[in-house]
N, C-alpha and C positions, 0 to 999 in steps of 0.2 A: 684531683683536679679535673675538671670535665675538660676533654679535649674538643674544642669547637671545630677542629679541623679534620676530625674523624668521620669517615663515609657515612655514618648513622646521621650526626649532625648535619652533614651536606644537605640530606634531603628536607631540612627544616630551613637552615640559613639561606640556601640559594633561592627557593620559592619567596620567601620573605624580603631578601634584597631585591629581587623581581617585582615584588607588589610595591613597595617604597619608591623603587625607581618609577614605576608606572604610574604612580601617585602624582611624583613631582614633574614627569613628562606630559601628563596630561593636564595638568594646570598651565603649563607653558603652552600647550595647543590651545587651550580655550581661550587663551589672551591674543596669541600669535595668528591663528588661521583664520578668524573673521577679516582680519586686514588683507590676508590674502585672496580673499574672494571666497572660501571654502564654507559656504554658509547653505544650509538646507532650509529652503523657505518652505512655508505651509501653502497646502493646495493640493488639486489632484488627488491622487491615493495617498498622499500624506495624512496623518492624523494627528500630527503635533499641531499646535495654536499659534506659536510663535517661532521667528527665526532662530535656528541652533546650529552653532559651528559643526562640519562634518570634516572627516577625515582623520578622525581620533586614532584609527587604526594605525597612523605613523607612532605614537607614542608607545602602542603596544609591540609593535614591530622592534623599535629601538631598545625597549626595556627588555624584550624577550631575548633578542642576539647578543646584547650587552652581557647578561646574566650567562647566557650558555655559553659565551666565549670565555667568561671567567672560569665558569666550569671546567671548560676543555683545557684551559691552560693548567688548572692546578691538578686535572684528573690523571691518576696512573694509567687509566685504561685508553689504549690507541682508538678504540671506537667512538670515544667520545668527540674525537676531531673528525671523525671519518662522518659522523652524524650531523657535526655543526656543517661541514662543507656540501653535505647532501642535501641540507634543508636552505642554506644560504643564497645559492645561485637562482634556483626557482623563485626563492622569495623575493629576493630583490627586482627580479624580472616583473613578477607579479605584482609587487608593490609599486614600481614607477608606473604601470598601468593602472593600478586605483589611484595614484594621487593625480594624474592626469583625468581620468575619468571622474573623481571628485569634483574637480573644477570645470571640466568642459563637458561631462556627460557624452561619451563617445557611442558609437553605434553599437548594436549588438553583434554584429557579425566580424567587427574587429576586435571586439572584446574575446569574441569566441576563437578567432584565428590565435590569439596571444596565448590563450588559455591551452589550445593544442598545442604550441610549441614549449610551453612550460610544463605540460603532460610527456611530451618526448623527452625533454631534459631528464624528467623525473626517472622515465624508463632507463634512459642510457646510464643513468648514475647507479641503478639499484640493480641487483641480481634478481631479475624476476623469472626465472626458469623454474616453473611449476610442474606438478604432477597430480592429476586429478584421477582418483580411484585406480591409482598404479600406472594411468597412461601420460606419457611426456606430452604437456603442452607446447604445441609448434611456437615459434619466436612471433610469428606474424600475429598469431592469437594472442599470446601474451600481451605485445605491443598495444592490440586493438582492446583488450579488457583494461590494461593499465590507464591508456588514455581514457576510455570512457568511467572508469572509476575517478581518477581525478578531477574529471570535468564536472561530474555529477556531485561530488562532496564540495567542490568550490561553489557550485550554484546553490547547493542546499543551505549553506551556511548564509550566503548572499540572500536567499529569498526569505529565511527565516529571521533576518535582521529589520523587522518591520515594527518593532514596539520597542519602548524603552527597555534596555538593560536585557533583551531577549537573548541575543545572540551570545553576548559575552557571559552570561549567567548559564546558558546551556553548555557553552565552551568548559566553563567551570566543572560542570558534572561529568560531562564526557571526559575531559582529562583527568579527573580524579579515577574514573573507572577503568581507564587504560593504563593508568598508573598502578593501580592494583594489580592490573593482569601482569603487567611487565615485572614488578617487584620479585615475585617468587623465581622467574625466570631466568636461567642462568646466561649469560652475555647479554641482556637487555638491561642492564642498569643505566646507561646512556639515554635509552628511549624513556623509562620510568623518570629519569630528573628531567628530561625536558617536557614531560606532560605535567609534571609537577611546577616546572618555572613558568609553562603556559598559563596553569591555573592561578599562579600566584600574580603574574602579570595583567590577567583579565579582571581578577578579584580588586587590584588596585585601580583599574580603569572603571569598572564598576561602580564604584564610590561616585563618580559624576556621572555614569552613563543610566543608573536606574532612575525610575519615574520621581519626579519630573526631570528630565536630562537636560545637562549642560552641554553634552557633546555627544556626538555620534561616532560610531566606528566608519561609516562609509564603506565603500567596495573596497578601499585600501586594506581595513581592518577586517570586513567580513570575508573576503576572499583568501587572506592571510590565513586566518583561523582554519576554513576549508582545506588549505594546502598543507598545512602542518598535519591536521588529521588524516588527509589523504595518504601522505607519505609515510606516517606514522601507524595508519591501518594497514598498509602493505607490509609492513615489519612483524604484525601480528598473525599474519598468515604464513603458516609453514609451510617449506618447500613442497612437502607433499599435503596439498589442500585437502583438509578435511572440513565435513560440516561446521564441526565447532570452531575450527580456526577461522573461518569464512565468516560466521556469524557473530563473533565476538566485536571486530570492529563495527559492523552493521548496526548491532544493538548499542553500542556505546554511543555512537552518534545517532541514535535512533529516531527523536525527535525530528531534526534538520532531514533526514533522509527520507521519513516517513511523509513529511511535508512535501518535499520536492517530486517524490513519487507521485502524491495526489496531485500535485499540480500538472504534471505532464499528462496523467490520465484525464484529470478535468478538462483542461485545455484540449487536448485532441478530440474528446467526446464531442466538447463544444463546436468545434471546426468542423468535423464530419457532419453534426447537425445543421449548422449554418455555416457556409463557405464564406460568408462575410464577416465573421467573426474574428476577433484577434488570434494570432498564432500563439505556438507555445513559448516563444519568447517574450510574449506581451503581458504585462502585470495585469492583476486583478485584486479583488478584495475578498477571496473566498480562501485565503491562508488560514492554517488551523488558528493562528493567535486572532485574526479577524473574527472567526467566527465566536471565539470564546469571548472577545471583546464586546461583541453584539449581546451577549448574555449576561455578561457581569457587568458591562459598562464602566469598569475601572480598568486603567492600565495596572496596576500594582498588583491587583487579584489575579488578573489575566497572566502576567508574568511569573507569579506565584505558582499557579496552575498548571503552566507550562514546565516550570522546574521540576515539580512534582511528577508530571508525566515522563521527563526527562529521567528522573531518579528510578522510575518504574522499569523503563527499558535498560538503565544500567544494572539494576537489580537482576534482571533477566540474563544480562550476559554474564554477570557473576556467577549466578546459579549453576549457568552452563560450565562455567569454569571449575566450579568445585565440585560437579558431579561428572566431569569428563573422563574420569576414571573408575566411575562406579556405576549409579542407576542413570547413565544418561539418556536412556528413553523416556524416563519420567519428565526429565527437563524439556525435552523435545515436545512431548505432548502439552506440557503446563505452556508452552511457549507458542504452540499453534492454537490453542484456545484463547489466549492471551492477543494474538495477531488478530483472529477472527472477532473478538470483542471489540478491539480498536476499530478494526474497520467498520464495524456495524455501528458503532457510537460516533465516530469522528469523521466518518466518510459518507455522510449522506448526500452532500452536493454531488459528489463523483458519480456515487451509485444511481442517483435519480438521472443524471445527464445520460449513463450507459443504459439504463432503462428506457430512456425515449430514443436513444438510439436503436436498441434492439427493437422496440416496439416498430419504430419507422420501417426496420427491415421485415416484421412480421407484415405491416400494412402494405409494402411494397414487395412483390414478389420478385422482380429483377434485382433491386438490391438484396433481397434475402438470399437470392441465388450465389452471391458473392461468399456468403457464409459455407454454401455447399462446395464452393471451389476449394475452400482452406481445410475443409473437414480431413482430407486424405492425410494432409500435413499435421493436423492436429491428432490423428490417430496415431501417427507413425511415432509421433513424440511420445504420446501416453503408452504405447508397447514398449518402446525405447525405456521408458522410465519403469516400467513393470519388470523388464529383464534387468535392469539396474539393482533393483530393489531385492529380487529374488537371488541376484548372484552375491550379491553384498551380504545378504542375511544367510546364505549356504557357505560361498568361498571366504568372505570377507575380503574381495577384491571384485573388480568389474569383469572377471576373465579374459577373453582375449577375442580378436575382432571375427576369428572363425566361429567361436561359441556364439557369437551375438548373431552373426548372418544365419546360422542353422537356426536359431530362435525366432529371428525377426522376418524372415523371407516367407516363411509357409503362411504366416498371418497376412501379411501385406499382399501377396498374391492372392489369396482366397478372398479378401475384402475388394480387391479391384476388379477380380474376375467374376465374382458373384452378383454383380449390378447393385450393390449397398450404394455406392455414391450417386445412383441415379434416382435415389428415394430424396424427395424434397422434405429433409428432415425438420424443419420449421411447420410441416404440415403432416408428421407421419402419424401413422396409425399404431393399435397395438400388436397387429400383426407383423408390421415391420420392424417392432421392438423385439418381439420373438425371434423372427428370424435372425436379426442380427447377433442377439445371444447366443442362438445356436451355432451360426458362423465363427463367433469368437472361441465358443469350447472346442469344436470341431479343430479350428486352426490352432488352438493351443495344445491340444492333443497330438496333430499331427508335428508340431513343432519340437514337443518334448521327445516322441518317438524319434526323430531325426537326431535329436541330440544325443539320444541314449545309443543309436547304431552308429552314428559316426565319431561321437566325441567323449563317450562314456569312459573310456578306458584312458584317454588323456587326461581327463578329470581327475581320475583316481591316480593316475602317476603324478601329476602335478600338484594338485591341491589336496589330494588326501581324503577323498569324500566318500562315504558309505553309500548303498542303496538307499538307504533311510534319508539320508540327506538329499539325495538327487529327488527321491519322490516328494518330499517336502517342498524344496526349491520347485518343482513342478507345478505343486499346487497353489502356491504363493503365486506364481507366473501366470497362471490360468484364471486364477480368481482376481488378480488385480485387472488383467486385461478385460473382462467381463464389466467390473466395477466401474473402471473410468473410461471405458468408451462407451459405454450404456450411461453412463452417470452425465457424461458429457452432453449427452443429447437430452436425457430427462430434465437437465439443468433449465433448458429454454422454456420447458413446459411449466416448471415451476416458478420459474420468473414471470411468465404470463399469468400465472392463476393468482400467487401471491405476493410475488416481488414487487409487480408495478403497482398492485393496490397499496401496501405498505409505504413504498416511496413516493405515491401519489399524494398522500397525506402530508409527507414533509414539503410539498411545493406550497407555498404562500399564495393563494388564491384567494382574493376579498370576497366577503359575502357567499361562503359556501351554502347551498341549501341542504339541511340536514333531512334526509330520506330515510322513512322506515317502509320496509318492505313485508307486505301481507301475502304470505305463503311461500314456503321452502321447498318445492318441487323442482323439476325440469326448468320452467320457465324462469325460476328464480336465478337458477345457474346461468341460463342463458344471457339475462341482462346483466349479472354481475360481470360476466365475461366481456360483453359488449362495452360496459361503463369503464371498466379499468384497463381493457387491453386493446380497445379500439378507439378509445376517445381521443380528442385532439386536446392539444394544450388549452388551458382556460375553462374547461368544463368545469361547472359550479355545485355538482352534487356528490354528497358525501355520505354513505351508509352507515345509520347508527346502530342497525338491528335489524331483526326479523320478527314476525309475528306468526303463529300459524295454530289452526284449530286442533291439530293433532296432538293429544295430550304426551306422547311420545317422546317429542321434540322439544317439549318446555324444560328449559334450564340446559339444554344441551347448545353446541355451536354446528352450525349448518354454512357450509362453504366459506367458513372463517369468521362467521358473524354469530353473536349471542341470539338465542330465539328467546325472548320476554316472555311467551305464554301466548294465548289465544287472542281473539277478538274480543272477549268477555273483559280481558285486564286492560284494554286499549286506555282507558282513563288513567289508571295507575302507571302504564307504560310512559305515558305523555308527563305525567309528573315527575318521575323520575328522569327521562331522558326526552326532552322536547325535541320535536322534529317540526318540520316545515312543510312537509310533501309525504303523502301515503301512497304507494305505489301498489295495486292488487295484480299478482302474478298468477293466480290460480286458474286452473281450466274451467270453462264453462261458466254460467251466469247464475246466480243466485239472487234475484231480485229483491227478497227481503234482507238478505245481508248487506247488499249495495246501498240499500235505503239506511241501514244503521250506520254503514262508514260514513254514508255522504250527509247523513244529519250531524255527525260527530265533527265531522269535518268542517261543517258550515257553522256550528258553535265555536270552534277553537281557530278560525280563519285558517285552515289548512287545506292546500292544494291536493285533490285527488285525482289520480291518473290510474288507467287500467291498461296492463300490458296487453298487446293482442299480435299473436303470432300465427299467420295463415297464409294460405295461397291465395292468388288471385289469375283466374283464366283471361290470356290476353287474346289469343287466337282460338275461335272455336272450331272443333273438326267437323267437317261436312259430313252428313250422313245420308 
């Protein structure tokens, strides 16, 4: 006979009970909430077309805590009752805030203040004493990190709740991922059960929240989901914090978290570009789901795509979980490539705003000097990262403050005293980069020699390293210093030449003029640099390619553009790649060639221009 009260069946029955209870309570909310004034009317940033009840998070909260309470009463584990108490108090306070906000729409500052109080309660109720790389985290830093974590996750689910069924569906994916993480872990059975119960209650609510939605979560429900994931995510982080234990909760709630990071990035860049634009707390219609909705034009398709992206993040989290005791480096490499692809594909708006911000810095030296002021701090951070990486590779820990000081001080002093920060790095030359590279190599060698003379015996006694390991760590430290510090500066030039051009094409400027360049020499390079790095917003020229009479260049790429052939193939090029303007950038004048080009342009109604670069005498010297 099947024992339905056994622990194994509990993982099925409690989520199922929560799902059924959520369905029942949601139906009640659909009927009652409109009578109490909880109605979300269309208009503004809202995309729904008719009035829909909001505040459905009340049903999710009641169903979740009722089911979790039944589990805590019947569970033999005392941790289950501790978990219930840990979740209940902050959830009640945040739920009360959401209920009032869904009815009266409170100010952002008031909501933020209450969220900070909720985060403080979470910190006091939990043992948030962590160690990072063997170093204990001070209580005040632990408090700040916990408060920041809770507020970010709360608002992540609040911001993602802009489409029918999106927040509740992503919550199901995230809860399932975290439940899989908790199940094999000894002592985390209550957390696993709470995640399964949350998935069940969200699934029941999704029955009426999927498009076309009959009820919305409201701030009551979206912030509640964020709170549960924030508290439970802290439980996944080991007391001794490792990269894996930190990445697991981040990836489990990857889509909402990625969206809120993009929102902060996007709104901060826009605020710096235009002081009169909205702030970080002001809404917009550039969230991930808004962009996908503009592409698909269907809420159902958009929601399913977002679910799929969420499953991708969850799969990455589980991959790290399964590889944590084996080839973990493979998982990190795959994750890094995945994040880079996600940023490139999904963060076009943010990348373009950042490119404009950097371009304004390039165009205005006074503003660009601010970048020079922060360069020392960036360099010190990168050198510290090189030290941490080298120590972790050799020792398996971060060493100690004395070792860090010996490695850090020579480089920092050499960079500060050598005049490196008197170079305007937004306009640096090749000699400046070579000198910086030499300084970093010399500074790294001095740091390694100082470590060997003062701390080698200590490292042998405490960490048991060999001379070969010390040399390997020194090489890693030196190489990373050069790569990171020089690479950070080279990134600016990369952005100026390539990043700006690619991102400029993403800006929707109407009636762009398609431009073909004749001549792939240095004048062509000057023009491209001027067009894509110094242009103002709204310029309407887009280069489609280059033609050049040098047969060696045919079929190749010059300055990032394809060379279609020579002037004799101009007709074929026009048929395959129509253009509105032909710009001649060759040096010197060939009357016959210009006559042929002019005749072709007149025949096809194309604008013909000549790029002229020269000097003009303003004051003549008297002799």
